[in-house]
C-alpha positions as CSV (number, residue, x, y, z in Angstrom):
1,X,11.1,-23.3,4.9
2,X,10.5,-19.7,5.7
3,X,7.0,-18.2,5.7
4,X,5.7,-15.5,3.5
5,X,5.5,-13.3,6.6
6,X,9.2,-13.8,7.1
7,X,10.1,-12.3,3.7
8,X,7.6,-9.5,4.2
9,X,9.0,-8.6,7.6
10,X,12.6,-8.6,6.1
11,X,11.6,-6.4,3.3
12,X,9.7,-4.0,5.6
13,X,12.8,-3.6,7.7
14,X,14.9,-3.0,4.5
15,X,12.4,-0.4,3.2
16,X,12.3,1.4,6.5
17,X,16.1,1.6,6.6
18,X,16.6,2.6,3.0
19,X,17.9,6.1,2.4
20,X,15.4,8.6,1.1
21,X,15.8,11.8,-0.8
22,X,13.5,14.7,-1.3
23,X,12.0,13.1,-4.4
24,X,11.3,9.7,-2.9
25,X,8.0,11.0,-1.4
26,X,7.0,9.5,1.9
27,X,7.0,5.9,0.9
28,X,9.5,3.3,-0.1
29,X,8.9,0.0,-1.9
30,X,11.1,-3.0,-1.6
31,X,10.9,-6.4,-3.4
32,X,12.6,-9.7,-3.5
33,X,12.5,-12.7,-5.8
34,X,12.8,-15.8,-3.7
35,X,13.7,-19.1,-5.4
36,X,14.0,-22.4,-3.4
37,X,14.2,-20.5,-0.1
38,X,17.0,-18.1,-1.2
39,X,16.8,-14.5,-2.3
40,X,17.8,-14.3,-6.0
41,X,17.4,-10.5,-6.2
42,X,16.3,-7.5,-4.2
43,X,14.8,-4.4,-5.7
44,X,13.9,-0.9,-4.5
45,X,12.0,2.0,-6.1
46,X,14.3,4.7,-7.3
47,X,14.2,8.0,-9.1
48,X,16.8,6.6,-11.5
49,X,15.7,5.4,-14.9
50,X,16.6,2.2,-16.7
51,X,16.0,0.7,-20.2
52,X,14.8,-2.4,-18.5
53,X,12.1,-0.4,-16.6
54,X,11.2,1.4,-19.8
55,X,10.1,-2.0,-21.4
56,X,7.4,-2.4,-18.7
57,X,6.3,1.1,-17.8
58,X,2.6,1.7,-17.5
59,X,2.8,5.0,-19.4
60,X,5.4,7.3,-21.1
61,X,5.8,9.3,-17.9
62,X,6.4,6.2,-15.6
63,X,10.2,6.1,-16.2
64,X,11.5,5.6,-12.7
65,X,12.5,2.2,-11.4
66,X,9.9,0.2,-9.6
67,X,11.0,-2.3,-7.0
68,X,9.4,-5.2,-8.7
69,X,11.2,-4.7,-12.0
70,X,14.4,-4.0,-10.2
71,X,14.2,-7.3,-8.2
72,X,13.4,-9.2,-11.4
73,X,16.3,-7.6,-13.3
74,X,18.7,-8.4,-10.4
75,X,17.3,-12.0,-10.1
76,X,18.0,-12.6,-13.8
77,X,21.7,-12.2,-13.0
78,X,21.5,-15.5,-11.0
79,X,18.5,-17.3,-12.4
80,X,17.4,-18.6,-15.8
81,X,14.0,-17.4,-17.0
82,X,12.7,-21.0,-16.3
83,X,13.9,-20.8,-12.7
84,X,12.5,-17.3,-12.4
85,X,9.1,-18.6,-13.4
86,X,9.1,-20.9,-10.4
87,X,10.1,-18.1,-7.9
88,X,7.9,-16.0,-5.7
89,X,8.0,-12.2,-5.9
90,X,7.5,-10.4,-2.6
91,X,6.6,-6.7,-2.6
92,X,6.2,-4.3,0.4
93,X,5.5,-0.6,0.8
94,X,6.7,1.2,3.9
95,X,5.0,4.6,4.2
96,X,5.2,7.5,6.5
97,X,1.9,8.1,8.3
98,X,1.8,11.9,7.5
99,X,4.1,14.9,7.2
100,X,3.6,15.5,10.9
101,X,3.7,11.8,12.1
102,X,7.0,10.2,11.1
103,X,5.9,6.6,12.0
104,X,6.4,4.1,9.3
105,X,3.6,1.7,8.5
106,X,2.9,-0.9,5.8
107,X,0.9,0.2,2.8
108,X,-0.7,-1.3,-0.3
109,X,2.0,-2.6,-2.6
110,X,-0.1,-4.4,-5.3
111,X,2.0,-4.2,-8.5
112,X,1.0,-1.6,-11.0
113,X,0.0,-2.4,-14.6
114,X,3.6,-2.0,-15.9
115,X,5.0,-4.3,-13.2
116,X,2.2,-6.8,-13.9
117,X,3.5,-6.9,-17.5
118,X,7.0,-7.7,-16.3
119,X,5.6,-10.4,-14.0
120,X,3.7,-11.9,-16.9
121,X,6.7,-11.6,-19.3
122,X,8.8,-13.7,-17.0
123,X,5.9,-16.0,-16.1
124,X,6.2,-15.4,-12.3
125,X,3.2,-17.3,-11.0
126,X,3.2,-16.2,-7.3
127,X,3.2,-12.7,-6.0
128,X,2.8,-11.7,-2.3
129,X,2.3,-8.1,-1.4
130,X,1.3,-6.0,1.6
131,X,-2.1,-4.4,2.1
132,X,-3.0,-1.0,3.3
133,X,-4.0,-2.5,6.6
134,X,-2.1,-5.3,8.4
135,X,-1.7,-8.5,6.5
136,X,-0.6,-9.7,3.1
137,X,-2.3,-10.8,-0.1
138,X,-1.1,-13.6,-2.4
139,X,-1.9,-13.7,-6.1
140,X,-1.3,-16.9,-7.9
141,X,-1.3,-16.6,-11.6
142,X,-2.1,-19.7,-13.7
């Protein structure tokens, strides 16, 4: 069975390699829903909007797709809600050090209030996300 760090490393690579536009700021979020050792859905933050995202936004201005909600939406194409509730959601943030320093480092990717609502709606009990320093944090919801 693959470790949490395996999935975090995979997502960091994907986030670093993802295309950016002028509006994507200096950070990129990537998420994956993993069920029984297989990725059921990937997700990325985007400047696009979605009715699915609108259901879980934290405020009326938070209309752009968050990686967590995108991964959940994509996983629902392959998993039932019951299976989704037994999956783990992994979330990473790859950020540019500064406008002068283009190095990419990991950043805090704890889900926002809106994404937490999506996680609770689908009863996902385990969420693993990157911290602003090295390492990861695991939240287990009962």
